[in-house]
C-alpha positions as CSV (number, residue, x, y, z in Angstrom):
1,M,0.0,0.1,-0.1
2,K,3.0,2.2,0.9
3,N,4.5,1.5,-2.6
4,A,1.1,2.6,-4.4
5,R,0.7,5.6,-2.4
6,W,4.1,6.7,-3.2
7,T,3.4,5.7,-6.9
8,A,0.3,7.8,-7.1
9,W,1.8,11.1,-5.7
10,G,4.8,10.6,-8.2
11,L,2.5,10.3,-11.0
12,L,0.8,13.3,-9.7
13,A,4.2,15.2,-9.5
14,L,5.1,14.2,-13.0
15,G,1.8,15.5,-14.5
16,V,2.3,18.9,-12.9
17,A,5.9,19.2,-14.0
18,A,5.3,18.1,-17.5
19,G,2.3,20.3,-17.7
20,A,4.3,23.3,-16.9
21,L,7.3,22.7,-19.1
22,S,4.6,21.9,-22.0
23,D,2.6,25.3,-21.5
24,G,4.8,27.7,-23.0
25,P,3.6,30.2,-25.6
26,R,3.2,28.9,-29.2
27,P,4.4,31.6,-31.3
28,G,2.6,31.9,-34.7
29,P,4.1,33.2,-37.9
30,R,3.5,36.8,-38.7
31,L,1.7,36.8,-42.0
32,T,1.4,39.8,-44.3
33,M,-0.5,39.6,-47.4
34,G,-1.5,42.2,-49.9
35,G,0.0,44.8,-47.7
36,Y,-2.2,43.5,-44.6
37,Q,-1.0,42.1,-41.5
38,V,-3.1,38.8,-40.7
39,L,-4.1,38.4,-37.4
40,A,-5.6,35.4,-35.7
41,A,-8.6,36.4,-33.4
42,D,-11.1,35.0,-30.9
43,F,-13.8,37.7,-30.3
44,H,-15.9,35.4,-27.7
45,V,-13.9,34.5,-24.6
46,H,-15.2,34.4,-21.1
47,A,-13.5,34.8,-17.8
48,F,-13.7,33.4,-14.2
49,P,-15.5,34.3,-11.6
50,L,-18.2,36.7,-13.3
51,S,-18.8,35.0,-16.6
52,A,-19.0,31.1,-16.1
53,G,-15.6,30.8,-17.2
54,T,-12.9,28.9,-15.4
55,L,-9.9,30.9,-16.2
56,A,-9.1,34.3,-14.8
57,P,-8.6,37.3,-17.1
58,W,-4.5,37.0,-17.1
59,D,-4.7,33.5,-17.8
60,L,-6.6,34.0,-20.7
61,V,-4.4,36.4,-21.8
62,L,-1.5,33.6,-21.3
63,E,-3.9,30.8,-22.9
64,A,-4.4,33.0,-25.8
65,R,-0.5,33.5,-26.4
66,R,-0.1,29.8,-26.1
67,Q,-2.6,29.2,-28.9
68,G,-0.9,31.2,-31.0
69,L,-3.8,34.0,-31.1
70,D,-3.0,37.9,-31.9
71,V,-6.3,39.3,-30.6
72,I,-8.8,38.1,-28.1
73,A,-12.0,40.0,-27.0
74,I,-12.9,39.0,-23.3
75,T,-16.7,39.2,-23.3
76,G,-18.1,39.2,-19.7
77,H,-21.8,38.2,-19.5
78,N,-23.4,41.7,-18.9
79,G,-20.1,43.2,-17.6
80,V,-16.7,44.6,-18.9
81,T,-14.9,44.2,-15.8
82,M,-13.0,41.1,-16.8
83,G,-12.2,42.4,-20.1
84,R,-10.7,45.6,-18.7
85,I,-8.5,43.5,-16.3
86,G,-7.4,41.1,-19.1
87,R,-6.8,44.2,-21.5
88,W,-4.7,45.7,-18.6
89,F,-2.5,42.7,-17.8
90,A,-1.8,42.0,-21.5
91,Q,-0.3,45.6,-21.9
92,L,1.6,44.9,-18.8
93,A,3.0,41.5,-20.1
94,G,3.1,41.9,-23.7
95,G,0.4,40.8,-25.9
96,P,-1.8,39.6,-27.5
97,T,-4.1,42.3,-28.1
98,V,-7.0,42.2,-25.6
99,L,-10.3,43.9,-26.5
100,A,-12.4,44.7,-23.4
101,G,-16.0,43.6,-24.2
102,E,-19.5,42.5,-23.0
103,E,-21.7,39.6,-24.2
104,I,-25.3,41.2,-23.7
105,H,-27.5,38.6,-22.4
106,A,-30.8,39.8,-23.6
107,P,-34.3,38.3,-23.7
108,G,-34.4,36.7,-27.2
109,Y,-30.9,37.5,-28.3
110,H,-27.1,37.7,-27.4
111,L,-24.7,40.5,-28.6
112,L,-21.2,40.8,-28.3
113,A,-20.2,44.3,-27.5
114,V,-16.2,44.3,-28.5
115,G,-14.2,47.3,-27.7
116,I,-16.4,49.2,-25.5
117,G,-15.7,50.5,-21.8
118,R,-18.7,50.5,-19.7
119,T,-21.4,48.0,-19.3
120,I,-24.5,48.1,-21.7
121,S,-28.0,47.3,-20.1
122,W,-29.2,43.8,-21.0
123,R,-32.9,45.4,-20.9
124,L,-32.4,47.3,-24.2
125,P,-33.7,45.8,-27.3
126,A,-31.2,44.9,-30.1
127,A,-31.2,48.0,-32.1
128,R,-30.8,50.3,-29.0
129,A,-28.0,48.1,-27.5
130,I,-26.2,48.4,-31.1
131,E,-26.6,52.1,-30.9
132,E,-25.2,52.1,-27.4
133,V,-21.9,50.0,-28.5
134,H,-21.4,52.2,-31.5
135,R,-21.7,55.3,-29.1
136,Q,-18.9,53.8,-27.0
137,G,-16.8,53.1,-30.4
138,G,-17.2,49.5,-30.2
139,V,-18.1,46.9,-33.0
140,A,-21.5,45.0,-32.5
141,I,-21.4,41.2,-33.2
142,A,-24.5,38.8,-33.2
143,A,-23.3,35.8,-31.1
144,H,-24.6,32.5,-32.0
145,P,-27.5,33.9,-34.2
146,T,-29.7,31.1,-34.6
147,A,-33.2,31.1,-35.6
148,S,-34.6,31.7,-32.0
149,S,-32.9,34.9,-32.0
150,W,-34.0,36.3,-35.5
151,P,-37.2,37.9,-34.0
152,A,-35.1,40.1,-31.7
153,F,-33.2,41.7,-34.6
154,D,-35.6,44.0,-36.4
155,A,-35.0,46.1,-39.4
156,E,-33.2,48.6,-37.6
157,A,-31.0,46.2,-35.9
158,M,-30.2,44.3,-39.2
159,R,-29.1,47.8,-40.6
160,T,-26.8,48.9,-38.0
161,L,-25.2,45.4,-37.0
162,D,-21.7,45.0,-37.8
163,A,-20.7,41.8,-37.8
164,S,-22.0,38.0,-36.8
165,E,-20.5,34.8,-35.8
166,V,-20.9,32.7,-38.7
167,V,-18.8,29.8,-37.2
168,Q,-18.3,28.6,-33.5
169,P,-18.5,25.3,-32.0
170,L,-22.3,25.3,-32.0
171,S,-21.8,24.7,-35.9
172,F,-20.2,21.2,-35.0
173,A,-23.7,20.1,-33.8
174,G,-24.8,20.3,-37.3
175,D,-27.9,21.6,-39.1
176,P,-30.2,23.5,-38.4
177,Y,-27.6,25.6,-36.1
178,A,-24.9,25.8,-38.7
179,G,-27.2,26.4,-41.4
180,E,-29.1,28.9,-39.4
181,M,-25.9,31.1,-38.5
182,R,-24.9,30.9,-42.2
183,Q,-28.3,32.2,-43.2
184,F,-28.6,35.0,-40.7
185,N,-25.0,36.3,-42.0
186,A,-25.9,36.0,-45.5
187,R,-29.2,37.9,-45.2
188,G,-27.4,40.8,-43.7
189,R,-24.1,40.7,-45.4
190,F,-22.3,41.4,-42.0
191,T,-18.7,41.0,-41.5
192,A,-17.9,37.1,-41.1
193,T,-16.6,36.2,-37.6
194,A,-15.6,33.0,-35.8
195,S,-15.3,32.6,-32.3
196,T,-15.1,30.0,-29.7
197,D,-17.4,31.2,-27.0
198,Y,-14.7,29.9,-24.7
199,H,-15.6,29.0,-21.2
200,G,-12.6,27.2,-20.3
201,L,-13.5,23.8,-22.1
202,G,-11.6,22.8,-25.4
203,P,-9.0,24.8,-27.0
204,M,-9.3,28.6,-27.5
205,G,-9.4,29.7,-30.9
206,L,-10.8,26.5,-32.2
207,C,-12.8,28.7,-34.2
208,R,-11.0,31.8,-35.0
209,T,-11.2,34.8,-37.4
210,Y,-8.4,35.9,-39.6
211,V,-8.5,39.7,-39.4
212,F,-6.3,42.0,-42.2
213,V,-5.2,44.9,-40.6
214,H,-2.8,47.8,-41.3
215,R,-1.1,47.6,-38.0
216,N,-1.6,45.2,-35.0
217,S,-3.8,47.6,-32.2
218,E,-7.2,47.6,-30.8
219,Q,-8.3,50.6,-33.0
220,A,-6.9,48.7,-36.2
221,V,-8.8,45.8,-35.4
222,L,-12.3,47.4,-34.7
223,E,-11.7,49.4,-38.2
224,A,-11.0,46.2,-40.2
225,L,-14.3,44.6,-38.4
226,R,-16.2,47.6,-39.5
227,A,-14.8,47.2,-43.2
228,G,-15.4,43.5,-43.5
229,R,-11.7,42.7,-43.7
230,T,-12.1,39.0,-42.4
231,V,-11.7,35.6,-43.6
232,V,-13.3,32.8,-41.7
233,Y,-12.9,28.8,-42.5
234,D,-15.3,26.1,-41.6
235,R,-14.4,22.5,-42.9
236,G,-14.3,23.2,-46.6
237,R,-16.3,26.4,-46.3
238,V,-14.7,29.8,-46.7
239,F,-16.6,33.0,-45.5
240,G,-15.5,36.7,-45.6
241,D,-14.4,39.4,-47.9
242,P,-14.2,37.7,-51.4
243,V,-10.9,39.5,-52.4
244,L,-9.1,38.5,-49.2
245,I,-10.3,35.0,-49.6
246,E,-8.8,34.8,-53.1
247,L,-5.9,36.5,-51.8
248,A,-5.5,33.7,-49.0
249,A,-6.3,31.1,-51.5
250,R,-3.2,32.4,-53.8
251,D,-0.9,32.8,-50.8
252,G,-1.6,29.3,-49.6
253,R,-0.9,29.8,-45.9
254,L,-4.3,30.0,-44.2
255,P,-6.0,28.6,-42.3
256,L,-2.9,27.9,-39.7
257,A,-2.8,24.5,-38.6
258,S,-3.4,24.3,-35.2
259,E,-0.5,22.7,-33.4
260,A,-1.1,19.1,-32.0
261,D,-0.5,18.8,-28.3
262,G,3.3,17.7,-27.8
263,G,4.5,14.7,-26.0
264,L,4.9,16.5,-22.6
265,A,1.2,17.4,-22.6
266,V,0.2,14.0,-23.2
267,V,2.3,12.8,-20.3
268,S,0.9,15.5,-18.2
269,R,-2.8,14.6,-18.9
270,V,-2.0,11.0,-18.5
271,A,0.2,11.0,-15.4
272,G,-1.9,13.9,-13.6
273,I,-5.3,11.8,-14.2
274,L,-3.6,8.6,-13.3
275,G,-2.0,10.4,-10.0
276,L,-5.3,12.1,-8.8
277,L,-7.2,8.8,-9.1
278,G,-4.6,7.0,-7.0
279,V,-4.4,9.6,-4.4
280,A,-8.5,9.7,-4.3
281,F,-8.5,5.9,-3.9
282,I,-5.5,5.2,-1.7
283,G,-5.3,8.4,0.2
284,F,-2.8,10.4,2.3
285,P,0.0,8.6,4.1
286,R,-1.4,8.0,7.6
287,R,0.9,9.0,10.6
288,S,1.5,6.4,13.0
289,A,0.5,7.1,16.6
290,G,3.4,8.0,18.6
291,H,4.0,8.1,22.7
292,G,5.3,11.3,24.0
C-alpha cells in the first residue's frame, strides 16, 4: 500500500511538472498578405469568476498566447470588468491584443459588444444596444444567431449590426444551427467572424477569425471589423471578403494548422489523471501514533 501511495503521488507530481514544461507560448508566424497584417482572433472569450469561465483574465491572456492568437475579446456576461482587467494585464505582460467587451445577455438575443469601456444594459432591445455599442466606439457582433434569436433583430438592428458569428462550436452540432448562422450572416451581409465562446473547455481559438489590418492595435482591429476585412474557415467552407479569400487562397498559408499537443502535454494529462485517481482511492499517508 505504501508503494502504491508513493506511486500515485509521483504520477501527480510528474503530471504537474510535465504540464508546466509544455505550457509555453506557441509563437505563430507573422503573416502579411497584400499589404495587410493577418491576425488570428477569437472575439468571444469568457473569464472566471463573473462570466461562467474557468480561467481568470490574466490566464486567458496567457492561454491565448499559447494558442498562437494575436487578438482576443474578453466578453463578460453583462459586464466589462473582466475584459478591462485582461486588457491591462496584456499591456503589462506583452500581447496578445485584448479588446474589452461584453456579451449582452438579453431576452431573445445575445450580442457581443467588442471594444467598449462601460457596461451596456441587457434590458435594451437589440437596435438600442447596437446604438450604445457604437456610441462607445465599439463593434456589435451577433453571438450564435440561430433562428430563435432572429425575431429580436428587427429591421433597424439588421441595418446597424456590424458582424455576426458564422462559425462557432455550436456549428459542430450540425444543421440546423450551422445553417441558421450562415443564413443570418448572408441575409445581413455582415462581417463574418468565427469565435470559440470559450468558457475553459476545449482549445481557445478552435474557431478563429483572420483579420486583415494595417497594424496590430485595438483600433486597427475594430476598423477592420467595420470594413469587413475578415476571412473565416469552416471544414471546407470559407466566409468573408471575396477579395481577401482569393488573396489567401493564392498565398496558401491559411488557415493556420492548429498545433497538436506535444509529448509532454500528453504525459501531463495521463500522469495527472492517474495520479489524481490514485490519491483519491488510496489517500494520504497515515501518521503512526506516537508516545510522548
